[in-house]
DRENVEX-400332 format. One record per residue (C-alpha): x, y, z; residue in three letters; residue number from 1. Coordinates in steps of 0.02 Angstrom, whole numbers, plus 50000, padded with zeros to 5 digits. Layout:
<sites>
<px:X; py:Y; pz:Z; domi:ala; doro:NUM>
...
</sites>
This chain:
<sites>
<px:46074; py:54816; pz:48101; domi:unk; doro:1>
<px:46109; py:54980; pz:48014; domi:unk; doro:2>
<px:45947; py:54964; pz:47919; domi:unk; doro:3>
<px:45848; py:54928; pz:48075; domi:unk; doro:4>
<px:45923; py:55079; pz:48162; domi:unk; doro:5>
<px:45879; py:55191; pz:48017; domi:unk; doro:6>
<px:45702; py:55124; pz:48010; domi:unk; doro:7>
<px:45679; py:55153; pz:48196; domi:unk; doro:8>
<px:45744; py:55332; pz:48188; domi:unk; doro:9>
<px:45635; py:55369; pz:48039; domi:unk; doro:10>
<px:45484; py:55301; pz:48132; domi:unk; doro:11>
<px:45523; py:55413; pz:48280; domi:unk; doro:12>
<px:45539; py:55564; pz:48166; domi:unk; doro:13>
<px:45372; py:55526; pz:48086; domi:unk; doro:14>
<px:45288; py:55509; pz:48258; domi:unk; doro:15>
<px:45363; py:55673; pz:48316; domi:unk; doro:16>
<px:45296; py:55759; pz:48160; domi:unk; doro:17>
<px:45124; py:55687; pz:48186; domi:unk; doro:18>
<px:45119; py:55739; pz:48371; domi:unk; doro:19>
<px:45159; py:55923; pz:48339; domi:unk; doro:20>
<px:44996; py:56022; pz:48334; domi:unk; doro:21>
<px:44969; py:56172; pz:48221; domi:unk; doro:22>
<px:44957; py:56286; pz:48374; domi:unk; doro:23>
<px:45128; py:56227; pz:48436; domi:unk; doro:24>
<px:45200; py:56245; pz:48264; domi:unk; doro:25>
<px:45139; py:56424; pz:48248; domi:unk; doro:26>
<px:45193; py:56463; pz:48428; domi:unk; doro:27>
<px:45368; py:56406; pz:48390; domi:unk; doro:28>
<px:45381; py:56529; pz:48248; domi:unk; doro:29>
<px:45314; py:56678; pz:48351; domi:unk; doro:30>
<px:45406; py:56792; pz:48470; domi:unk; doro:31>
<px:45454; py:56733; pz:48642; domi:unk; doro:32>
<px:45341; py:56854; pz:48740; domi:unk; doro:33>
<px:45185; py:56819; pz:48639; domi:unk; doro:34>
<px:45029; py:56761; pz:48732; domi:unk; doro:35>
<px:44906; py:56659; pz:48630; domi:unk; doro:36>
<px:44726; py:56717; pz:48618; domi:unk; doro:37>
<px:44598; py:56642; pz:48736; domi:unk; doro:38>
<px:44468; py:56618; pz:48603; domi:unk; doro:39>
<px:44353; py:56753; pz:48680; domi:unk; doro:40>
<px:44355; py:56939; pz:48710; domi:unk; doro:41>
<px:44430; py:56997; pz:48875; domi:unk; doro:42>
<px:44288; py:57068; pz:48983; domi:unk; doro:43>
<px:44295; py:57252; pz:49024; domi:unk; doro:44>
<px:44310; py:57314; pz:49202; domi:unk; doro:45>
<px:44143; py:57344; pz:49287; domi:unk; doro:46>
<px:44082; py:57523; pz:49285; domi:unk; doro:47>
<px:44003; py:57512; pz:49458; domi:unk; doro:48>
<px:44058; py:57656; pz:49567; domi:unk; doro:49>
<px:44130; py:57756; pz:49425; domi:unk; doro:50>
<px:44078; py:57937; pz:49412; domi:unk; doro:51>
<px:43970; py:57971; pz:49261; domi:unk; doro:52>
<px:44058; py:58058; pz:49123; domi:unk; doro:53>
<px:44022; py:58243; pz:49120; domi:unk; doro:54>
<px:43959; py:58338; pz:48972; domi:unk; doro:55>
<px:44092; py:58350; pz:48842; domi:unk; doro:56>
<px:44022; py:58514; pz:48778; domi:unk; doro:57>
<px:44073; py:58662; pz:48887; domi:unk; doro:58>
<px:43931; py:58762; pz:48960; domi:unk; doro:59>
<px:43900; py:58937; pz:48899; domi:unk; doro:60>
<px:43888; py:59081; pz:49022; domi:unk; doro:61>
<px:43699; py:59083; pz:49008; domi:unk; doro:62>
<px:43685; py:58896; pz:49041; domi:unk; doro:63>
<px:43804; py:58905; pz:49191; domi:unk; doro:64>
<px:43706; py:59053; pz:49262; domi:unk; doro:65>
<px:43541; py:58959; pz:49239; domi:unk; doro:66>
<px:43613; py:58807; pz:49330; domi:unk; doro:67>
<px:43673; py:58915; pz:49476; domi:unk; doro:68>
<px:43504; py:59000; pz:49490; domi:unk; doro:69>
<px:43414; py:58832; pz:49487; domi:unk; doro:70>
<px:43530; py:58765; pz:49623; domi:unk; doro:71>
<px:43499; py:58920; pz:49731; domi:unk; doro:72>
<px:43311; py:58905; pz:49709; domi:unk; doro:73>
<px:43316; py:58721; pz:49758; domi:unk; doro:74>
<px:43424; py:58758; pz:49912; domi:unk; doro:75>
<px:43308; py:58900; pz:49965; domi:unk; doro:76>
<px:43154; py:58790; pz:49944; domi:unk; doro:77>
<px:43234; py:58651; pz:50047; domi:unk; doro:78>
<px:43282; py:58775; pz:50184; domi:unk; doro:79>
<px:43106; py:58844; pz:50181; domi:unk; doro:80>
<px:43035; py:58668; pz:50207; domi:unk; doro:81>
<px:43159; py:58594; pz:50330; domi:unk; doro:82>
<px:43259; py:58739; pz:50402; domi:unk; doro:83>
<px:43440; py:58728; pz:50456; domi:unk; doro:84>
<px:43538; py:58643; pz:50595; domi:unk; doro:85>
<px:43476; py:58769; pz:50725; domi:unk; doro:86>
<px:43295; py:58721; pz:50688; domi:unk; doro:87>
<px:43315; py:58537; pz:50733; domi:unk; doro:88>
<px:43242; py:58456; pz:50887; domi:unk; doro:89>
<px:43067; py:58430; pz:50957; domi:unk; doro:90>
<px:43085; py:58576; pz:51077; domi:unk; doro:91>
<px:43122; py:58696; pz:50935; domi:unk; doro:92>
<px:42975; py:58628; pz:50836; domi:unk; doro:93>
<px:42863; py:58659; pz:50986; domi:unk; doro:94>
<px:42928; py:58836; pz:51004; domi:unk; doro:95>
<px:42892; py:58869; pz:50821; domi:unk; doro:96>
<px:42715; py:58804; pz:50840; domi:unk; doro:97>
<px:42683; py:58915; pz:50990; domi:unk; doro:98>
<px:42741; py:59069; pz:50895; domi:unk; doro:99>
<px:42650; py:59022; pz:50734; domi:unk; doro:100>
<px:42485; py:58988; pz:50822; domi:unk; doro:101>
<px:42465; py:59169; pz:50879; domi:unk; doro:102>
<px:42473; py:59345; pz:50812; domi:unk; doro:103>
<px:42628; py:59431; pz:50877; domi:unk; doro:104>
<px:42665; py:59616; pz:50896; domi:unk; doro:105>
<px:42840; py:59580; pz:50833; domi:unk; doro:106>
<px:42778; py:59555; pz:50656; domi:unk; doro:107>
<px:42726; py:59738; pz:50654; domi:unk; doro:108>
<px:42883; py:59799; pz:50740; domi:unk; doro:109>
<px:42989; py:59834; pz:50586; domi:unk; doro:110>
<px:42846; py:59914; pz:50492; domi:unk; doro:111>
<px:42811; py:60026; pz:50641; domi:unk; doro:112>
<px:42996; py:60064; pz:50657; domi:unk; doro:113>
<px:42996; py:60128; pz:50477; domi:unk; doro:114>
<px:42848; py:60241; pz:50514; domi:unk; doro:115>
<px:42934; py:60304; pz:50671; domi:unk; doro:116>
<px:43093; py:60339; pz:50572; domi:unk; doro:117>
<px:42999; py:60442; pz:50444; domi:unk; doro:118>
<px:42889; py:60529; pz:50572; domi:unk; doro:119>
<px:43032; py:60580; pz:50685; domi:unk; doro:120>
<px:43121; py:60673; pz:50546; domi:unk; doro:121>
<px:43161; py:60855; pz:50591; domi:unk; doro:122>
<px:43066; py:60911; pz:50437; domi:unk; doro:123>
<px:42903; py:60842; pz:50511; domi:unk; doro:124>
<px:42788; py:60948; pz:50619; domi:unk; doro:125>
<px:42815; py:60931; pz:50807; domi:unk; doro:126>
<px:42648; py:60845; pz:50829; domi:unk; doro:127>
<px:42697; py:60708; pz:50704; domi:unk; doro:128>
<px:42864; py:60687; pz:50790; domi:unk; doro:129>
<px:42777; py:60667; pz:50959; domi:unk; doro:130>
<px:42657; py:60538; pz:50887; domi:unk; doro:131>
<px:42803; py:60442; pz:50811; domi:unk; doro:132>
<px:42894; py:60437; pz:50978; domi:unk; doro:133>
<px:42737; py:60376; pz:51067; domi:unk; doro:134>
<px:42712; py:60243; pz:50934; domi:unk; doro:135>
<px:42892; py:60187; pz:50957; domi:unk; doro:136>
<px:42869; py:60174; pz:51145; domi:unk; doro:137>
<px:42708; py:60074; pz:51124; domi:unk; doro:138>
<px:42789; py:59955; pz:51000; domi:unk; doro:139>
<px:42939; py:59926; pz:51113; domi:unk; doro:140>
<px:42828; py:59895; pz:51264; domi:unk; doro:141>
<px:42713; py:59780; pz:51166; domi:unk; doro:142>
<px:42863; py:59682; pz:51101; domi:unk; doro:143>
<px:42931; py:59657; pz:51276; domi:unk; doro:144>
<px:42763; py:59600; pz:51345; domi:unk; doro:145>
<px:42731; py:59485; pz:51198; domi:unk; doro:146>
<px:42905; py:59408; pz:51214; domi:unk; doro:147>
<px:42878; py:59374; pz:51399; domi:unk; doro:148>
<px:42710; py:59290; pz:51365; domi:unk; doro:149>
<px:42783; py:59183; pz:51225; domi:unk; doro:150>
<px:42931; py:59130; pz:51334; domi:unk; doro:151>
<px:42819; py:59082; pz:51480; domi:unk; doro:152>
<px:42707; py:58980; pz:51366; domi:unk; doro:153>
<px:42853; py:58889; pz:51287; domi:unk; doro:154>
<px:42936; py:58856; pz:51455; domi:unk; doro:155>
<px:42777; py:58781; pz:51525; domi:unk; doro:156>
<px:42746; py:58666; pz:51375; domi:unk; doro:157>
<px:42927; py:58609; pz:51364; domi:unk; doro:158>
<px:42930; py:58562; pz:51549; domi:unk; doro:159>
<px:42768; py:58465; pz:51527; domi:unk; doro:160>
<px:42810; py:58372; pz:51366; domi:unk; doro:161>
<px:42999; py:58357; pz:51379; domi:unk; doro:162>
<px:43042; py:58346; pz:51564; domi:unk; doro:163>
<px:43214; py:58270; pz:51528; domi:unk; doro:164>
<px:43263; py:58396; pz:51395; domi:unk; doro:165>
<px:43442; py:58460; pz:51388; domi:unk; doro:166>
<px:43391; py:58613; pz:51287; domi:unk; doro:167>
<px:43449; py:58778; pz:51360; domi:unk; doro:168>
<px:43291; py:58877; pz:51394; domi:unk; doro:169>
<px:43371; py:59046; pz:51367; domi:unk; doro:170>
<px:43425; py:58995; pz:51192; domi:unk; doro:171>
<px:43252; py:58924; pz:51158; domi:unk; doro:172>
<px:43168; py:59086; pz:51214; domi:unk; doro:173>
<px:43281; py:59190; pz:51103; domi:unk; doro:174>
<px:43246; py:59074; pz:50957; domi:unk; doro:175>
<px:43058; py:59097; pz:50980; domi:unk; doro:176>
<px:43071; py:59286; pz:51001; domi:unk; doro:177>
<px:43173; py:59304; pz:50841; domi:unk; doro:178>
<px:43041; py:59203; pz:50750; domi:unk; doro:179>
<px:42902; py:59310; pz:50822; domi:unk; doro:180>
<px:42974; py:59469; pz:50747; domi:unk; doro:181>
<px:42990; py:59389; pz:50575; domi:unk; doro:182>
<px:42849; py:59407; pz:50450; domi:unk; doro:183>
<px:42748; py:59247; pz:50440; domi:unk; doro:184>
<px:42780; py:59222; pz:50255; domi:unk; doro:185>
<px:42968; py:59237; pz:50282; domi:unk; doro:186>
<px:42982; py:59113; pz:50424; domi:unk; doro:187>
<px:43087; py:58957; pz:50397; domi:unk; doro:188>
<px:43041; py:58820; pz:50418; domi:unk; doro:189>
<px:42870; py:58868; pz:50355; domi:unk; doro:190>
<px:42731; py:58871; pz:50486; domi:unk; doro:191>
<px:42641; py:58705; pz:50502; domi:unk; doro:192>
<px:42499; py:58771; pz:50611; domi:unk; doro:193>
<px:42372; py:58908; pz:50580; domi:unk; doro:194>
<px:42340; py:59059; pz:50688; domi:unk; doro:195>
<px:42222; py:59007; pz:50827; domi:unk; doro:196>
<px:42265; py:58821; pz:50825; domi:unk; doro:197>
<px:42282; py:58740; pz:50995; domi:unk; doro:198>
<px:42458; py:58682; pz:51036; domi:unk; doro:199>
</sites>
């Protein structure tokens, strides 16, 4: 009996030794908080939505100035093409086309005002001063008449093409008049019609 008991216990010990795997044997000897490797590299977090890393090299003053100038040129070109919030809407586009399709006295107003300013100087002869004052009166009268004609034309076309518009006509008239006294090359958005085109 004692020999049988010893043989049985020795057999159990041998089976226990054979059932222990090398991974379990090594895990038993490691620290308690250790996590075994998965056999592959842990994937990195996706970079979707992350902001791109900026330039590690700081910009010099010349480079920063060049970037600011380029950004200003791009913004000016975009404003020249598309205009700003006040230029949006089909009624405003129609008003711009009416102004751009004709020659306006307003485009000569500021140039004439400069001549009047120089001619009305006290150092000028009285005849030159008188001519300058007459020129100023003619320019002012021409600007008023031209503004009235432009406003009437715009009002008629807007009522025909946009009968349900909610655009305030007074604001639209002022918008067109301010454009009419601006030099053609300086208008924004840029004119899309030529002088003489039918609107």
